[in-house]
N, C-alpha and C positions, 0 to 999 in steps of 0.2 A: 634154496640158494637165493631166490629173489628177496625173501624176508631177511636173509643175512645182510645183503647189501643195504636194505632199507635201515636196518639197525645200525650199521656202520655209519651210514650217511647221517642218521639222526644224532648219533654221538658226536660226529664231527661238527655238525651245526650247533649242538649244545655247547661244545667247547668254545667255538668261535663266538657265540653269544656271551659266554662268561668272560672271555678275553675282552670283548667290546665293552661290556659293563665295567670291567676293571679299569680300562683306559679312560672311559668316560668319567669314572670316579676320580681318577688322577687329574684329568683336565679340570674337573670342578674344583678340586683342591688348589690347582694352580691359579684358576680364575679368582677364587676366594682370596688367595694370597695377594694377587695383583690388585684387587679392589681394596684389600686391607692396607696396602701401602700408600694409597692416595689419602691426603689429609681431608677430613670432613670439614664442611663449612658450617660455622656456628652463626645462627641468625641473631639479629638484634632482639632485645626484649626476651631473652631465654632464661629458663630456670634450670639450674644444675640439680639433677634428681638422683637420689639414692633409692633404688627400688629392690624388689625381692630377687631380681636376676643378677645382682652384683654379689660376687663371692670374693671377699677380701682375703688375700693370702700374704704370707710373710716373705716367701722365697720363690724365685723362678722355678725351682725344682717341684713346686706344688702346682705349677701351671700345666695340668694334663688335660688333653681333649679326648673324651671317650667316644671314639668313632664306632666301635663295635657294640659297646654296652652303655649307651647314653642313659643318664639318670634323671628322669623327669624333665622339668622345664630347663631350657637351655640357659645356662648361667655363664656369665663373663667373669673371668678371674682378673682381679686388679691387685697389683702389688701395693702394700700399705704405703710405701714411699711415694709411689706415683699418685696415690689418692691424696696424700698430704700436700704434694706439690700442686695438684689440681685445685684444691681449696685455697691455697696460697695465691695462685695465679688468678682465680676467680674473684678474689678480693678487690683487685684493681682492674678487672676486665669489664669494660663498659657494656659489653654484650650480655653479661650475666647480671641479672637483677636480684637474684636471691637463690637460696638453696631449699629444696623440698626433700624431706626424709619420709619415704613411703615404703617402709619395710616392716613386716610383722616379726620376721625371724632373720637374724643376721649371722652369717657364717664368718665370725671374727673372734679373735682371742681378746682377753680382757685388756692387755696392754695396747692392742690395736684400737680398741674402743676408747681407751684413755687418750691416745694420740689424736684420733679423729675428733673427739669431743673438744680437746684443747684447740685444735685447728679451727673448729667451728666457732668457738668463743672468740678467737682472734678475728675470724671473718666478720663477725657481727660488729666489730669496732669500725668497720667501713660504713656502717649505716644501712647496709643491705639486710634483707630479712632472712630468717631461717624459720620455716614452719615444718610441722610433722603431722602425719596422719597414720592411724593404725586401726586394725581390725582385732584380731586375736594376737596381742603383742607379747613377745617373749621378754624376759627380764633384761637381757642384753640389749635388745632393740629399744626398749624403753629407756634404759640408761643413756643410750646415745640420743634418742629423740627428746628426752627431757631438757636438753640444752636449748631447744627451740624457743622462739618468742611466744608461740602459742602451740598447744598440742590438741589436735582434733581426733576424736575417737568415734568409731562407728556406733550407732545407737544399740546394736546387738553385739558389740564387741566386748573386749575385756583386756586387762593388763595383768600379766603375770609378775607380781611383785611380792616375794615371799622370803627374801633373805637368802642365806647360803647354808648348805649342809653337805655332809659327806657320809658315806656308808662304807664300812670296811667288812668284806665277807671273810669268813674263816673256814678253813678246810681240814683242820687237824683231826676232828672226829671222823670226817669222811675218809681221809687217807688211812686212818687206823682201822676203820670198819672194813675197808676193802683191801687191806694189806699193801698199801702203797707207801714205800719208805722214802724219806727225804733226809739227806745228809746236808746240814746247813752250817756254813762257816761265815761269820760276819764280824766286822769291827764297827762298833758304834751302836749304842743302845737305842738311838733314834732311827737306825737304818731299818725302816719298817717294811721294806719290800718283801722280806721273808717271814714276817710275823704271821700271816694267814696259815702257814704250815707249821708254826711252832706253838701257837696258842689257840685258845678257844674264845678269847675276848681281847679287846684292845688293851694294850699296855698303858700304864700311866704316862710313860714318856711320849708315846704316839698320840695319846689323847691331848696331852699338853701342847705338842707342836702343831697339831691340826687345829685346835681351838685358837691358838695364837695366830696362826696363818689365816684362817677364815675370818676371824675378827678384824685383823689388819685390813684385809681386802674389802670386807663389807663396810668398815669404818670409812675408808677412802671413797668408795663408790656411793654409799648412802648419803654421805655429807654433800657430795656434788649434786645428787638428785634433789635433796631437800632444799639446798641453796638455790638451785635453778628454778624450782617450783615455788619457792618462797613459803615453805612449810616448816614450822617449828620442829626441831629435832625430836622432841618428846612426842609430838603429835604424829610425826612421820613414823616413828616406831609403832605407835598404835595402829596406823593405817596398814603397815606391813604385817604386823602380828595378826590383824583381823582379816587379812586378805580382801580388803575393800576393793582393790583393783579389779577383781573378778566381775563385779557388778557395775555396769556403765554409769548408772545414776549415782552410785557411791563414789566412783572415780571422779565424777564431776563435783559432787558435794565436798569431797576432801582434797580438791585442787590437784589431782593427778592429771586431769584433762580440763581443757578450757571450754570446749563445745562438743556436743554429740551431733554429728552430721554424716550424711552419706558421702561417698567418694565424689559423686558428680557435684555435690554442693561445695565440697572442698575445692574442686577444680574451678568452680565459678568464683569462689573467694579469691583464688590466686589470680584469675583474670581481672577481677576488680582491682587488685593491688597493682597490676600492670597497666590499668586503665585501658584495657582492650575493649573494642566494640563487640557487640553480641555475636556477629558472624566471624570475627577473627579467631583463629585457632591459637590455643595455648602451646607455646614452644618449650617442650621439655627436652633437656639434653642429658643423656646418661653419662656417668663418669668415664666409661670406656671410650665413648665417642669424643668427649671433651679432652681426655688425655691424648688420644690419637691426633687431635688437632694441633698440638704443640710439642709432642714428644721428641721431635728431632731438632728442636731449637737449641742446639748445644752451643756453648760459648767457646770452649777451647778443647778440642779432642786430644791435643798433645799434653795437656795437664789434667790428669784424671785422678779423682778420688774413687778408688774401687771399693764397692761394698761386696764382701764375700759372705754369702749366706750359708749357715750351717743349720738346717731345719730337719728335725726328726731324730730318731735314735741313731746311735753311733755303732757301726758294724765294721768288722774286718772285710777285706776283699773289695769287690767291685759292685756298683749299683748306682741308681740315679735317684730314687724316690726319697731316700734318707741320707745319712752322712756315712759314706763308705770310704774307709781310709785310703785305699789305693787311688780312687778318683780324686779325693780331696787333696792328697799330697801333690798330685799333678797340678791342680789349680793353684795351690800355694806357690809352687816352684815357678809357674808361669808368671804369676804376679810379681814375684821377687825379681825375675829377670826382665820384666816389661818396663822399659825406660819411660814410657808414657804415664805409667802409674806412679804418682808421687807419694801417695799415702793410701793406707788400707783401713777400712772399717770392717771389723769382723762381727757380723750380726749373728747371735746365737739364739736359737729357739729349740733347745734340745734337753731331754731328761737324762741324757747320758747313754751308756751302753757298755761296750767292750772296753776293758781297761787297756789292753795292748794297742787297740786302734786309737783310743784317746791319747795315749802316750806318743804314738807316732805322729799324730796331727800336731800336738803341742811342740814337739821337737822342730818340725818344719816351720811352724809359726815363729819360733825363737830365731831361726835363721833369717826369716823375712824381716823381723824387727831390727836386725843388725844393719839393714840397708835402708829402711824407710819407716816412717811412723806407723804404728799399729794401734788402733783404738777399738775397744770392744763395746758393742751395744747389746744388752740383754733384752730379749723379747718376753713372751709369756712365761717361759721357764728356761732356766739355764742352771741345771742342778747336777750334782755328782760329776759324771764325765763331761757334761755340758758346762759346768763351772770350771773343771780342771783345764779344759782347752782354752779358757780365758786367761790363764796365768802367764801369758806372754805379753800382755797388753801394756802399753804406756799409760793408759787410763781406761777405767771401766765405768760405763754408764749403765744404769739400771732403771727400768720403769718402777714406779712405786709398788705396783701389784705383781711384779715379776716374782716367780717362785725360784729361789736360788739357794746356794749352799749345798746341803746334803753331802758334806765331806765325809764319805764313808765308803766301805768296800764290802762285797759279799761274794760267795760262791755257793751254788746249790747242785746237788746230785739227786736225781730221782730214780728209784729202782722198785722192782715188783717182787722182792724176795718172799714176803709173807703170802702175797696173793698167789704166787706160783706154787708155794708149798701146799696151800689150802686146796689147790686144784690138781695136786699130784704131779707137779712139774718141778724138776730139779736139773742141775747141770754140774758136771765135773770139768775142771779146768786143768789143762796141761801147760806148764809155763817153764821158761828157761831161767827166770829170775824171780826174786821175792815179790816184786810188784808188777810183773808183766801183765797180769790180769787185774789192773788197778781198778777198773770199773766194769761192772757187768749188770745188765738189766735184771738178771735173775739172782746173782750172788751178791749184788751190792758193791760197796766201796771198800777197798782193802785198808787196813789200819795205817799202813805206810803212806797211802795216798792222802788220807785225812790229815795226817801229821804234816806232810809237805804242803798241802793246800792251805792249812792253817797258817803256816809260815809265809806262804805266798800272799795271802790276804793281809797279814800283818805288815809284810814288807811293802806291799802296794799302798797301804794306808799311810805308812811313814813317808813314802815317796810323794804321795798326794799332798800331805801336810807340808813337806819340805818346799815344794813349788809354791804353795800358798804363802808360806812364811817369807819367801824371797820376794814375791810380787807385792804382798800386802805390808811388808816390812814389819812383821810381828814375830814373836817368839813361838816356838813349838807349843808351849803350854797355852798361850793365848788362843792359837788357832784350834788346838785340841779341845779347848773349853767350849767353843762355839761350833765345833765339828761333830764328831760322833754320829754322822748321818743325818743331822737335824736340818730341816728345810726352813727357810726364812722368807718373808716378803721382802721386796726391794727396799721398802721403808726401813725395816729392821736391819737389813744387810748394810745399809748406809750408816746406821747408828753404831753397829759393831765393827765397821771397817772392812767388810768383805767387798764393798764396791766404793768407788770414788765419788760419783755424782748421781743424783736422780735426774734423768733426762731421756729424751726420745732419740730415735735413730737420726733424726735431723740434727739434734744437738751434737751427737757424736761425729757426724759428717763435718759440721762446721768447725769443731775442734781439730779434727784431723787436717782439714785444709789450712787452718791457722798454724798448726805445728809444722806443716810442710811449706809455710810461707806462700800460700796460693791465694790470689785475689780472684782471678778468673779461672774457672775449672769446670770440668764436666764430670757428672756422677755416672759411673758405669757399674753394671751388676754382674756378678759371677756366682755360681756357674751360669753360663748362658742358657736361655730358654731353649728347649728342644723345638725344632721346627715341626710343622704339622706332618711333613713327610717322615721325619725321624720318629715321631710319636706313632704314626700309623704303622710303619714297618716294625718298630719295636713291639707294638701291640699284636703283631702277627706271630711273634715267637710263642712257642708252646707254653713256656712257663708263665708268660704274661697273660695268655688266654685263660689258663687254669686259675691264675691268681684273681683275675677279674670275675670269673664265674663264682669262685668261693666268696669273694668280697661282696658280690651282689646277693649271694645266698644268706650270709651270716651278718652282714652289715659292716661298715667301715671300722667302727670302734672294736668290735669283736675280732675283726681281721688283724688288727694291730697285735692282739694277744697271740693269735694263731701264728702270725709272722715270726714273733719272737721264739715261739716253741719249735717251729720248723727250721729256723736258721741254723745251719750246721756250724757257723762261726761262733755261736754263743753257747753251745752245749758244754757244760762242765767247766766253763771258763770263769776267770775272775772278773766281776762286773762292778762298774761304777754307774749305777742307775737309780733313778728316783721312781717310786711306784705311783706317783700322783700326777694327774692332769686336772687342773681346776677349770671348770667352765662356768661362765657367768650367765 
């Protein structure tokens, strides 16, 4: 009996300790939020610094804090718009003497790198310096860092500069070998999302579109690198083809780097530029700290240009991480009815997804456009459904390296009929109508279902092209000629009339403000960032915990594929989706 009471008391104490730890954690979060609200003080003679802890994101929905499953070094998420505003402000800020780029690998899309690079070029017009330092430098980080006045490289480091390539895997032989059946319906010979299950090699059409796309992007980026580094284009091609960047001495010899120095020597160089005394400390300011120092300096909260972000795949239903139709429609309606919002910039960074969800979002945007200006800004990619939802815009801005277009539709059914038969498994169906058992994992897809899905895909494609013809003021034949599922770079999209202007998110915001006759205005972002409390409690949900465990196990990129396979809203549906994500 005595031991029983001891066990009960021990359990009570354990529960009380857990409760105390939980509340201490909550108090720590509250304290962190309170400290985060106070504006940092920026010292004189400071250097604005981009380091490896800065993670550049396109949308507030990407700003997730991993409390339960932190990944490596603590990174700070920075919205691309905020970063561009910081560089713009630093240009005239007497406290900021220059910018230092100190990142080997940069988590940012190609269009984001383009915008930051352009902002740094503009910053240099002030006469302030931009320097860069690297160790083992990725191609994307070097593309950004090459804009610097001088590039410093670690004597044991290297630069990954090798051009661009893509590899398309094919599964047709695999599915046939193991008896996995696929019923594929598509419109558009360039709609390559389903090719891996139809063929054993890349189609001429897909090779053509990928070759054109990669060459367009590499032409834009390589020209900027060679121009900044003052390397002849032919010589630069030799440098890249020969992988000279891997060897530090060859990087120096072929003008990829200016000096080979250790990091402490680089810091001493910066101190000398600021004319600091030997014992004076170098004041480096992170972008997150600098942004927080002025982020609340709004001009007029009653005159807002709202930036509505659509980042990720498009799904039906509810969710936060990607573009979920139900949530998104609510956001659009709120912006439509908000009298303080005078114009909306719709920022799209999406490969598409569900056709019905895309259609639902487009309809609500059309209603918004009736009441206030709506300008679209395309990010890294805005293709298929991501391009479809842009068709309500007054004007479409694209980055030169945006992947866009992919005007096409497909549907896929996967079944295991042959595999089941080989292993002695069969199934009999009892149904009330001809196509009641339209789809079965064991028996496959009924002929009637294939017929109607084909009509559905064709009808959805015609509807897609119709909205493009209205927005782009072109004929069905003209759009069909550049459609067929083909993806284009932003540069080509401008040439063939799929977008209006090549420009950044800032350009789109400026145009929207002008169209709304605004001189003084505040830029607001939607959807709003989740607070730390919301993220924490959402992370405690069973599905979220499971998702994080799987993501950590298989990696973020593989998890995107898994997410599409497990999403019940996508199974057997008509899709407007692009299969590619290009990383620089």
